[in-house]
C-alpha positions as CSV (number, residue, x, y, z in Angstrom):
1,M,-43.2,-63.7,23.8
2,I,-43.9,-63.3,20.1
3,A,-41.6,-63.1,17.1
4,E,-42.1,-59.3,16.8
5,T,-40.4,-58.7,20.2
6,L,-37.2,-60.4,18.8
7,L,-37.3,-58.8,15.4
8,S,-34.0,-57.5,13.9
9,N,-33.3,-55.5,10.8
10,T,-29.6,-55.4,11.4
11,I,-29.0,-58.1,8.9
12,I,-29.7,-57.0,5.4
13,P,-31.7,-59.4,3.2
14,L,-30.4,-60.5,-0.2
15,R,-31.6,-59.0,-3.5
16,T,-32.1,-61.1,-6.6
17,S,-29.4,-59.0,-8.2
18,D,-26.7,-60.0,-5.6
19,T,-24.3,-62.6,-6.8
20,G,-23.6,-65.9,-5.0
21,E,-20.1,-64.6,-4.0
22,E,-21.7,-61.4,-2.5
23,A,-24.2,-63.5,-0.6
24,L,-21.4,-65.7,0.9
25,G,-19.6,-62.5,1.9
26,M,-22.7,-61.2,3.7
27,M,-23.2,-64.5,5.5
28,N,-19.6,-64.4,6.6
29,D,-20.0,-60.8,7.9
30,F,-23.2,-61.6,9.9
31,Y,-22.0,-65.1,11.1
32,V,-25.0,-66.9,9.6
33,R,-25.5,-69.7,7.1
34,H,-28.8,-68.5,5.7
35,L,-30.2,-65.2,4.4
36,P,-33.6,-64.2,3.2
37,V,-34.1,-63.2,-0.5
38,V,-36.4,-60.2,-0.7
39,N,-37.8,-58.2,-3.7
40,N,-39.1,-54.9,-2.4
41,E,-41.3,-56.1,0.5
42,Q,-41.9,-59.6,-0.9
43,L,-40.1,-62.6,0.7
44,L,-39.0,-64.8,-2.2
45,G,-37.2,-67.5,-0.3
46,L,-34.4,-68.4,2.0
47,M,-30.9,-68.9,0.7
48,S,-28.3,-71.2,2.3
49,E,-24.6,-71.6,1.9
50,D,-25.3,-75.0,0.2
51,D,-27.7,-73.4,-2.2
52,I,-25.1,-71.0,-3.3
53,L,-22.3,-73.5,-3.6
54,N,-24.5,-75.8,-5.7
55,H,-24.6,-72.9,-8.3
56,D,-22.2,-70.6,-10.1
57,V,-21.2,-68.1,-7.3
58,E,-20.5,-65.5,-10.0
59,E,-24.2,-65.5,-11.1
60,A,-27.0,-63.5,-9.6
61,I,-28.9,-65.4,-7.1
62,G,-32.1,-64.5,-8.9
63,S,-31.1,-67.3,-11.4
64,Y,-30.9,-69.8,-8.6
65,A,-33.6,-72.4,-7.8
66,L,-34.9,-71.7,-4.3
67,S,-36.2,-74.5,-2.1
68,S,-39.9,-74.5,-1.4
69,P,-41.7,-74.0,0.9
70,T,-39.9,-71.0,2.5
71,P,-39.6,-71.4,6.3
72,C,-40.9,-68.3,8.0
73,V,-43.1,-67.1,10.9
74,R,-45.5,-64.3,11.3
75,L,-45.0,-61.3,13.6
76,D,-47.5,-62.6,16.2
77,D,-46.3,-66.2,16.2
78,H,-44.9,-67.4,19.6
79,I,-41.2,-67.9,20.0
80,Y,-41.9,-71.6,20.4
81,E,-42.8,-71.6,16.8
82,L,-39.5,-69.9,16.1
83,M,-37.7,-72.6,18.0
84,R,-39.6,-75.3,16.0
85,M,-38.6,-73.7,12.7
86,L,-34.9,-73.3,13.7
87,A,-34.8,-77.0,14.8
88,E,-36.9,-78.5,12.0
89,Y,-35.0,-76.8,9.1
90,N,-31.6,-76.6,10.9
91,L,-31.5,-72.8,10.4
92,T,-29.4,-70.0,11.7
93,L,-32.2,-67.5,11.3
94,V,-35.9,-67.3,10.5
95,P,-37.6,-64.6,8.3
96,V,-40.6,-62.9,9.8
97,V,-43.5,-61.7,7.7
98,D,-46.6,-59.5,8.5
99,D,-50.2,-60.6,8.1
100,R,-50.0,-59.8,4.3
101,G,-47.0,-62.0,3.9
102,N,-44.6,-59.1,3.4
103,Y,-41.0,-59.3,4.8
104,S,-40.7,-57.5,8.2
105,G,-37.3,-58.7,9.4
106,L,-35.7,-61.8,10.9
107,V,-34.8,-63.5,14.1
108,T,-31.4,-65.3,14.5
109,L,-30.6,-68.3,16.5
110,E,-28.3,-66.1,18.6
111,D,-31.1,-63.7,19.3
112,L,-33.3,-66.5,20.6
113,M,-30.5,-67.9,22.8
114,R,-29.8,-64.5,24.2
115,F,-33.5,-63.9,25.0
116,F,-33.6,-67.1,27.0
117,A,-30.2,-66.5,28.6
118,D,-31.4,-63.0,29.7
119,S,-34.8,-64.2,31.0
120,A,-35.6,-64.2,34.7
121,S,-35.8,-68.0,35.0
122,F,-32.1,-68.3,33.9
123,K,-30.8,-65.3,35.8
124,E,-32.5,-65.9,39.1
125,P,-30.4,-68.0,41.5
126,G,-31.5,-71.6,41.8
127,S,-30.8,-75.2,40.9
128,I,-31.7,-77.8,38.4
129,I,-33.4,-81.2,38.9
130,V,-33.9,-83.6,36.0
131,L,-36.7,-86.3,36.5
132,E,-37.1,-89.3,34.3
133,M,-40.6,-90.9,34.0
134,T,-43.1,-92.3,31.5
135,R,-45.4,-90.0,29.6
136,R,-48.5,-91.3,31.4
137,D,-46.9,-90.6,34.8
138,Y,-46.2,-87.0,34.0
139,S,-48.2,-84.5,36.0
140,L,-46.8,-80.9,36.3
141,S,-49.3,-80.1,39.1
142,E,-48.1,-83.1,41.1
143,I,-44.5,-82.2,40.6
144,A,-45.2,-78.6,41.5
145,R,-47.0,-79.7,44.7
146,I,-43.9,-81.7,45.8
147,V,-41.6,-78.7,45.2
148,E,-43.9,-76.3,46.9
149,S,-44.2,-78.6,49.9
150,E,-40.5,-77.8,50.5
151,S,-41.2,-74.0,50.4
152,A,-39.7,-73.7,46.9
153,V,-41.0,-72.6,43.5
154,I,-40.5,-74.0,40.0
155,L,-39.1,-71.1,37.8
156,N,-39.1,-73.1,34.6
157,A,-40.0,-76.6,33.4
158,F,-38.9,-78.3,30.2
159,V,-40.1,-81.6,28.9
160,Q,-37.9,-83.6,26.5
161,S,-39.2,-86.8,24.8
162,Q,-36.9,-89.8,24.1
163,S,-37.3,-91.1,20.6
164,D,-39.0,-94.5,20.3
165,S,-39.5,-94.6,24.0
166,P,-42.3,-94.0,26.4
167,M,-39.9,-92.2,28.7
168,I,-39.5,-88.4,29.1
169,D,-37.1,-86.1,30.9
170,V,-38.5,-83.3,32.9
171,T,-36.0,-80.6,33.7
172,L,-36.9,-78.2,36.5
173,K,-35.3,-74.9,37.4
174,I,-36.0,-74.3,41.1
175,N,-35.5,-71.1,43.0
176,R,-33.3,-72.7,45.7
177,Q,-29.6,-73.5,45.7
178,E,-29.9,-76.1,48.4
179,I,-32.2,-78.9,47.0
180,N,-31.3,-82.0,49.0
181,S,-34.6,-82.0,50.8
182,I,-36.5,-81.6,47.5
183,V,-34.5,-84.4,45.9
184,S,-35.3,-86.6,49.0
185,T,-39.0,-85.8,48.7
186,F,-39.1,-86.7,45.0
187,E,-37.3,-90.1,45.8
188,R,-39.8,-90.7,48.7
189,Y,-42.6,-90.4,46.1
190,D,-40.7,-92.9,43.8
191,Y,-39.6,-90.4,41.3
192,T,-36.3,-91.2,39.4
193,I,-33.7,-88.4,39.7
194,K,-31.7,-88.5,36.5
195,A,-29.5,-85.5,37.5
196,S,-29.3,-82.5,39.7
197,F,-27.1,-79.4,39.6
198,N,-26.6,-76.6,42.0
199,E,-26.4,-73.0,40.7
200,S,-22.7,-72.7,40.1
201,E,-22.6,-76.0,38.2
202,Y,-25.6,-74.9,36.2
203,V,-24.3,-71.5,35.3
204,D,-20.9,-72.9,34.3
205,S,-22.6,-75.6,32.1
206,L,-24.9,-73.0,30.5
207,R,-22.0,-70.6,29.9
208,D,-19.9,-73.4,28.3
209,R,-22.8,-74.4,26.0
210,Y,-23.5,-70.8,25.1
211,D,-19.9,-70.1,24.3
212,A,-19.7,-73.3,22.2
213,L,-22.8,-72.2,20.3
214,I,-21.4,-68.7,19.6
215,S,-18.1,-70.2,18.5
216,Y,-19.9,-72.5,16.2
217,L,-21.9,-69.6,14.7
218,N,-18.7,-67.6,14.1
219,V,-17.0,-70.4,12.2
């Protein structure tokens, strides 16, 4: 799961000769709020809507001051690095460069969301359990042992930290729709069950979130 597997060349990068008005039109066409600026194969920077609106939209973007450093990933970077870039810089896409630093394409937030939505851990029937615990009590091997003792398998695990707190949330996707016995076993081992969802609730929630995201990107 590296950036190259999600690489897209559908969205055309900006040229320094493009005007701010043209750039805004391209962003509107592709439903993004950012576009890379490329000269031949060289990635010059990343242009945002705000960057354009802070300048004269009738001028060429080559005259604009680009923010530095330019957020980007390499072809062989893991998709978790893509996720970090998208979140850290609040981006709608991330430029991708080769080992010489030349522009190779980009990955959009929608591409990344679709990749996870189409993955087996999302598509395979199952249920969700959210555990709350301290960082020092977290042991994935112990959690997996409890799940497997009930003849089930963890398809996916996600750990979310709580800011300014020693507590974490551990979200588990389990390959069973009936999870009462698993929940009971966790409770027997003094785990705190923060939430649980069966397959239909999970899919409906995921679909609502995905639809909301796509609607936001299309604004």
